[in-house]
C-alpha positions as CSV (number, residue, x, y, z in Angstrom):
1,X,-20.9,235.7,111.4
2,X,-22.4,236.9,108.5
3,X,-20.2,237.6,104.9
4,X,-20.2,241.0,102.9
5,X,-21.4,239.2,100.5
6,X,-24.3,238.2,103.1
7,X,-24.9,241.5,104.3
8,X,-25.1,243.1,100.8
9,X,-28.1,240.7,100.0
10,X,-29.8,241.7,103.3
11,X,-29.1,245.1,103.2
12,X,-29.0,246.0,99.0
13,X,-30.0,249.6,99.1
14,X,-26.7,250.1,100.6
15,X,-22.6,249.6,99.3
16,X,-19.8,248.1,100.9
17,X,-18.4,252.0,102.5
18,X,-21.1,252.4,104.4
19,X,-20.2,249.3,106.5
20,X,-17.1,248.3,108.8
21,X,-15.8,245.4,110.7
22,X,-16.0,246.0,114.7
23,X,-12.6,245.4,116.3
24,X,-14.0,243.1,118.5
25,X,-15.2,239.3,116.7
26,X,-15.4,241.3,113.5
27,X,-19.4,242.3,113.4
28,X,-20.9,244.4,110.7
29,X,-21.2,248.3,111.8
30,X,-22.9,250.7,109.6
31,X,-22.0,254.2,108.7
32,X,-24.7,256.1,110.8
33,X,-24.6,253.4,113.7
34,X,-22.2,253.7,117.0
35,X,-20.6,250.5,118.9
36,X,-18.0,251.2,120.9
37,X,-14.2,249.4,120.7
38,X,-15.1,247.8,124.1
39,X,-18.3,245.7,122.8
40,X,-18.2,242.8,120.9
41,X,-20.6,242.6,118.1
42,X,-20.3,239.4,115.4
43,X,-23.4,240.4,114.4
44,X,-25.1,243.4,113.0
45,X,-25.8,247.1,114.1
46,X,-27.1,249.8,111.7
47,X,-29.3,252.3,111.5
48,X,-29.2,254.9,114.5
49,X,-28.5,252.2,116.9
50,X,-25.6,252.5,119.5
51,X,-24.0,249.6,122.0
52,X,-21.8,250.9,124.7
53,X,-19.5,250.1,126.9
54,X,-18.8,245.3,126.9
55,X,-22.5,245.2,125.6
56,X,-22.6,242.4,123.9
57,X,-24.3,241.2,119.9
58,X,-24.2,238.3,118.9
59,X,-24.5,235.3,115.6
60,X,-27.6,236.4,114.1
61,X,-28.5,239.7,116.5
62,X,-29.8,242.5,115.0
63,X,-28.8,245.9,116.2
64,X,-30.8,248.7,114.3
65,X,-33.4,251.5,114.7
66,X,-32.7,254.0,117.7
67,X,-31.7,250.9,120.2
68,X,-29.6,251.5,122.8
69,X,-27.4,248.2,124.3
């Protein structure tokens, strides 16, 4: 899992207030993205991406754009 400082290095045009840690696995979700509370997110979800149900986003995985998982 990436630290918040690593997130800011990857997405330098964003601010801390635009990110939140997901309840399961403490991955990062950008303010315009969505991840259900039932999903497992230890990676990054950003853009207009949405993660539903029991979907899993782990490690260095990034879900972005208009992706739906």
